[in-house]
N, C-alpha and C positions, 0 to 999 in steps of 0.2 A: 581623718580626711583633711585635705587642703581647704583653704578658704578661697573665695573668689570675688572678683570685681568685674564690672563691665565699663568699658570706655565708650561714652556716647558723645553726641554733639547736637546743637540745634539744627545744623545743616551740613551737607557735604562741603568739603573744602575748608573745614575748620582746623584741620591739622591732626585729626585722630590717628592716622597711620604713623606719622613721624613721632608723635608723642608716645604712642604705644610702643614703637620700636625703641625709643629712648628709655622708656620705663623698663622694658624687658632687659635691655643691656645694662642699665644702671643697677637694677635689682640683682641681676646675675653677678655683677662685679662685687657686690657686697655679700655674696654668698647665699642669696635667696634663690631657691629652685622654683622657676616660674614656668608653668605650662601655658603655651599660647593657644588661642582659638580665635576664629573669625566668624562673625554673624553673617549668615547668608551664603550664597553659592559661589562667591568670588574665589578664583584660583590664585590670583597674583599676590594679593596681600598676604595669604598664608605662607607663600614662599619667602617673603621678607621677614615675617614674624618668626619663622623657623630659624632663619639665619641669625637673627638677633638673640633668640632665646637659646640657641644650640639644642633645641628640642623640636620635633615635628609638630606643626600646628594642625588643628583639626577644624573642619567647618561645622558650625551649628546653625542649621537653616530652619528657622521656625515656620516658614511657609511649606517647604517641601517635606520636612520630617515630622513624624508624630511626636507628641510630648514624651512618650516612653523612650523613643529613640534618642531624643535630645538629652533627657536626664541621664540615660545610660552612657552616652558618649561623653557628656561633661564629667561624670564620675570617673570613667575610665581614663580620660585625659588628665584629670587631676591626681590620679594615683601616683604616689612617689614624689609629688611636688609640694611646695609650701603654698603656692598661690596659682590659681587659674585666672589668667588675665584675658578677657574676651574683648576684642576690638569690635565695635558696632559697625553699622552700615548706614550711610546717608544720615538724615536727621533722626533723632531719637525715636520719634513716633511715625516716621515714614516707612511704609511697607509696600506690599504689592497692590495691584489695582483693586483688589477686593478688601483693602484696608486691614489686612492681616500680614504677619511675617516681619514685623518691625523689631528693632533692637529692644524697644520697650517690652514687646511681647516676650522675648527671650529672657530679659532680666526678671520679669514678673514670674514666668514659669519656673526659672531656676532659683528664684527668691534671692537674687544678688543685687547689691547696691550699685548705683550708677555714678561714675565720675564724669562730670560734664565738661567737655573741652569747649571753651568759648573763644571764638575769634574776636578779640577786643579792638581790632583795627577800626578806626573811625567812630568809636563810641567811648563814653566814659560812664557817667552815672546811670545811663540807660541800661547798663548791664544788669542792674538789680531787678527791674521788672521782668527782664528776659529770663534770668535764672529762676526767679520766683514763679513765673508762669510755667516753666518746664517742670519745676519741682512739685507743683500743685495740680498739674493737669490730670493725672491719673492716680488714684489712691494706692493702687498696688505696685506702683513704680517709685522707688525711693532714690532720689538724688542726694547722695551723701556728701559730695564734695565737688569743687570746681577747680579746674586748671585754666588760667587765663593765657591765651596765646597771642603772639604778635603784638606785644606791648611796646609802645614807642619810646618811653622814657621813664625815669624814676618818678617824676611828677605824675605821669599817666598811670603808673602802677599804684601810687597812693590813692588816687581818685577811684580806681577800679576796686581795690581791696576794701576801701571804706564803704563803697556801694554794696559789695557782696556781703560785707559783715552785717548789713541791715536785714538781710534775708535769713540770717541764722544758719546758713549753710557754710561749711568749712571751705575756706580758700586755701588750696594746697600749694599754690605757686603761681608765678607770673613769668611766662617765657618771653624773652625779648624777641623782637623781629630780627630774623637772621636769614639771609639769602642762602646760606649753606644748608639750612634745614629744609630742603626741597628735593623731592625725588622726581626724576624726569618721567614724562608720560608718553604713551603711544596711543594708537587709535582704539585699543581695547582697554585703556586705563594705564596703570603703572607698568613700566618695563619690568623684566625679570631681574632678580638681584645680580646674576652673573653678567648682565649687560650694563651695570652701573660701574663706571670706572672708579677705582678706589672705594669699593663698597664698604670694606672694613673701616676705612677712615671715616666714611659717612656715619657708620654705626658708632664709632668711638666718639665722634663729635656730638652725636645725638645723646649718647650716654652721659658725656661730660656736661652738656647743657642741662639735661633733665635732672641729673644728680645735683647740680649746683642750684637750680631754681625751684625744684619741687621737694616738699617735705616728705621723703619716702617713708619715714617712720609713721607719720600721721596717716599717709595713704594706706599703709598696711594695717593700721589699727581700725580702718573702716571696713575691711573685708569681712565677709561672713562665711560660715562653713558651707561647703558643697554637700547637698543631700546625697545620701547613698542611692544609686540608681537600682531599680529592679532589673531583672533579666530583660534585655532589649528584644524587640520583635525580631523575627528571623530576617537576616539580611537578604538582599537580592541574590539569587542563586548565581554560582559561577557560570561564565559563558561556556566553560568546558572543563574537563578534568585537568588538562595541561594548557594553560593560557599564555601565549606569547604577547607581550605588551610593548608597544613602541614607546620609548622614553628618551627624549633629548630636547634640544631647544625648539624643535618644530612640533613636538608632541609632549607638552609639559603639563597639560591640564588633567590631573588625576585626583580623584577623591580618595584619601586614605581610608575612609570608613568602608568603601566598597572593596578595596584590596584586602583589608583586614578581615572583612566578612567572608570573602572567597577563601582566604587561607584557613579561617576557622572551620569552613565546611569541607576542607580537605583538598582544595585545588592546589596544583603546583603552578607557581607563577615564574615566568622567565622574562627578561627584559632585553630589548635589542634597540639599536640606534639606526634608523633609516638614513640619517645624515652621514653616518659613517659607512653607509652601504652594507649594513648588516641585514641578514634575512631572519625571519622568525624561525624558531627552532624547528627542525625537520620532523619532530614527533608531536608537535602541538596539535591539540584538537580544536583550538579556537585562537583567533588573532584579534587583538583589540588595538585599534588606532584611535587614541583619544584626541581631544582638541589641542590647539596650540597656535603656532604662527607659521604654517607651511607657506603662506604667501610671501614670507621674507626669505624663503630658501628654495624658491621654485626651480632654479637652474640645478642646484645640488640634488634635489629630489628627482628631477628628470633624468639625471645622469646615474642614479643609484640603481644600476641594472641588477645587482644581486638581490637587493631589497624587493624590487618588482617581480623578479623571477620567483622569489620565495613566496610572495603572495599568490602568484598563479599556481605554484605547486601546492600550497595549502588549499586553495579552492578545488584543485583537481582531486585531492584526496578527501574532499567533502568536509573540511574543517569549517567551522563557523567563522566568518570574517565580518567584524562590526566596526564601523567608524562613526565617531561623533564630531560634528562641526569640522574642524580642520582635518580630522581623519576621514570624514565623508568627502571632503574636497579632494583628498589624495586618492581615494578609491575611484574617482571619476577619470575622464579621458584627458581633460585639459584644465589647467589652472592659469588664468590670466592675471598677472601681477599688477601692482599699482601703476607701473610704467606702460601698461598695455601689452606687455610681452607674454605670449603664451608658452606654457611649459607642459610637456607630455607627462601625465601622471600614470597610475597603475592600469587604467583602462578596464577595470572590473565592473564599473557601472557607466552607462552612457550618459554622463553628466559633465557639463562644462561649468566651472565656477569662475567668477571674476571679481576683482576688487578695485578695478580702475574706474568704476562708477559707484563709489561707496555710498551706502545708505544704511544707517544704523538700525538694526533689528534687536530689540531688547525686551525681555519679559519672562515671567514664569509661564510654564506650559502644563496643562493637564493633557496627558497622553493616553490614547487607547491603542494598544499594540495591534498591528495588523501583520507583523512579520513572524519570525520563528525564534525570537529571543527567549531564553528559558526563564522569563520573568512573568509576574502577574500581568493580566491584561491592562489594568489601569496603573499608570505611573505618574510621578511628579518629576518635573525637570525645569530647565530654563533654556533660553535662546539668547545669544549675545554675539553678533557678528556684523561686519560691514560688507561682506561679500554677498553675491547673489548666485543662484544656480539656475541653469537652463538644462532641462532633461527631456528625454523622450517619454512617451506615455508608458510609465512603469507602475507596478503595484507600489503604493506608498508603504513606508514602515509604520507610520503612526497617523491616526486621526487625532486632531489637536484642537484645543481650546485654550483661551488665555486664562488668567487667574480668576476672572469674573465668571468664567464658563462660556464666554462668547466664542462661537465656533470659528476656527481659523482654517485656511486651506490645509489639506493633508500634507504631511511632512515626509521627506526622504524617499528612498527607493530600495527595492528588493529584487534581486535576481537569484533565485535558489537560496543558497546559504550565505550569499554576500549581501550586506545591507548596511545602511547608514542614513543619517539625517543631520540637520543642524542642531537637534536637541541634545543637551547634556542631561542625562538621566541622573537623578539624585536618590530617589527612593520609591517604594511602592506607595500608591495613593492611599 
């Protein structure tokens, strides 16, 4: 079995993603086969990790997924690799509102050591109590090494390294402050890799920097074996026997574990691009419109007549049509973009969504299904969007609560076999 490491940090914005990307590329260059993974439900970071590792990344979400699911996914992801490298989320001990689901929870469950990325800007010797505090906060979480980021000078590096030495934790490297090691962001977080000009140059720069400033041999020596996973729980059932799935820059948010589970259960998956005005396959028994960025492509989607006609034809032959977040927006009548311009969508649900009055909605969701999805009644998912929806009085798709169990307004809409909501479903509860 492969060995594994978790990349964590004291807080968001410390540089976990860029350093993980650099490690993936630098290790790959030296012949190490690295399997990437991302803690939590994030869709965008895994796209970057996949490009850097040249292997598909997987999400390991310790809030939404059961321990058995997490262990099985980690073991499957590590198969055929030398190292499973898991990028954390937020600060090491930051989780959902119910205080679960943190990077530390995942590291403890998988029994993997943590490499702590510390943003050293504007501090020197104070890095020692910071590192010592994180290392000693929870007995089941082992901080095995430190990577110092955004170091200002050689003198600054010496002060930091000497301070970390006093903690007894290995300092694996000190990364100098570099304006080139920054990935652009958008309203939902990082942009997608294809939208970063000269992305391969960015990866090359990251690999060169990390390879020069991090002791890769020492890093690998700290990794510990991945435990063999038992048979995972049954995956969520396929939406149909033949599922047509939208996949392009407007519909990019797909969980590999769901698709793999559907294939394993015998479903036939086909993919189509609404942005290219492609229709779902004429013989599909279900259509899945996942989340993404339809608000950036309103005019193009409005003009996609073959795509919209294909959805209507699928509805008329009683195929299940399901949309999540961006997919839910496209199933509606109108999408109002950031400039206030309205665009005609599929019109299968009497819903208008708009992003010209942005308000961030973010959090895990406990969902009780009220629709006709072929899934258990109780589900785990998350919500992350800046748009809002106005809809007629319709049957909701889900009754919802937050991570603490506090009741939220019902989510989504259902008309017959057409349904959707802002929730991204991850797993059965």
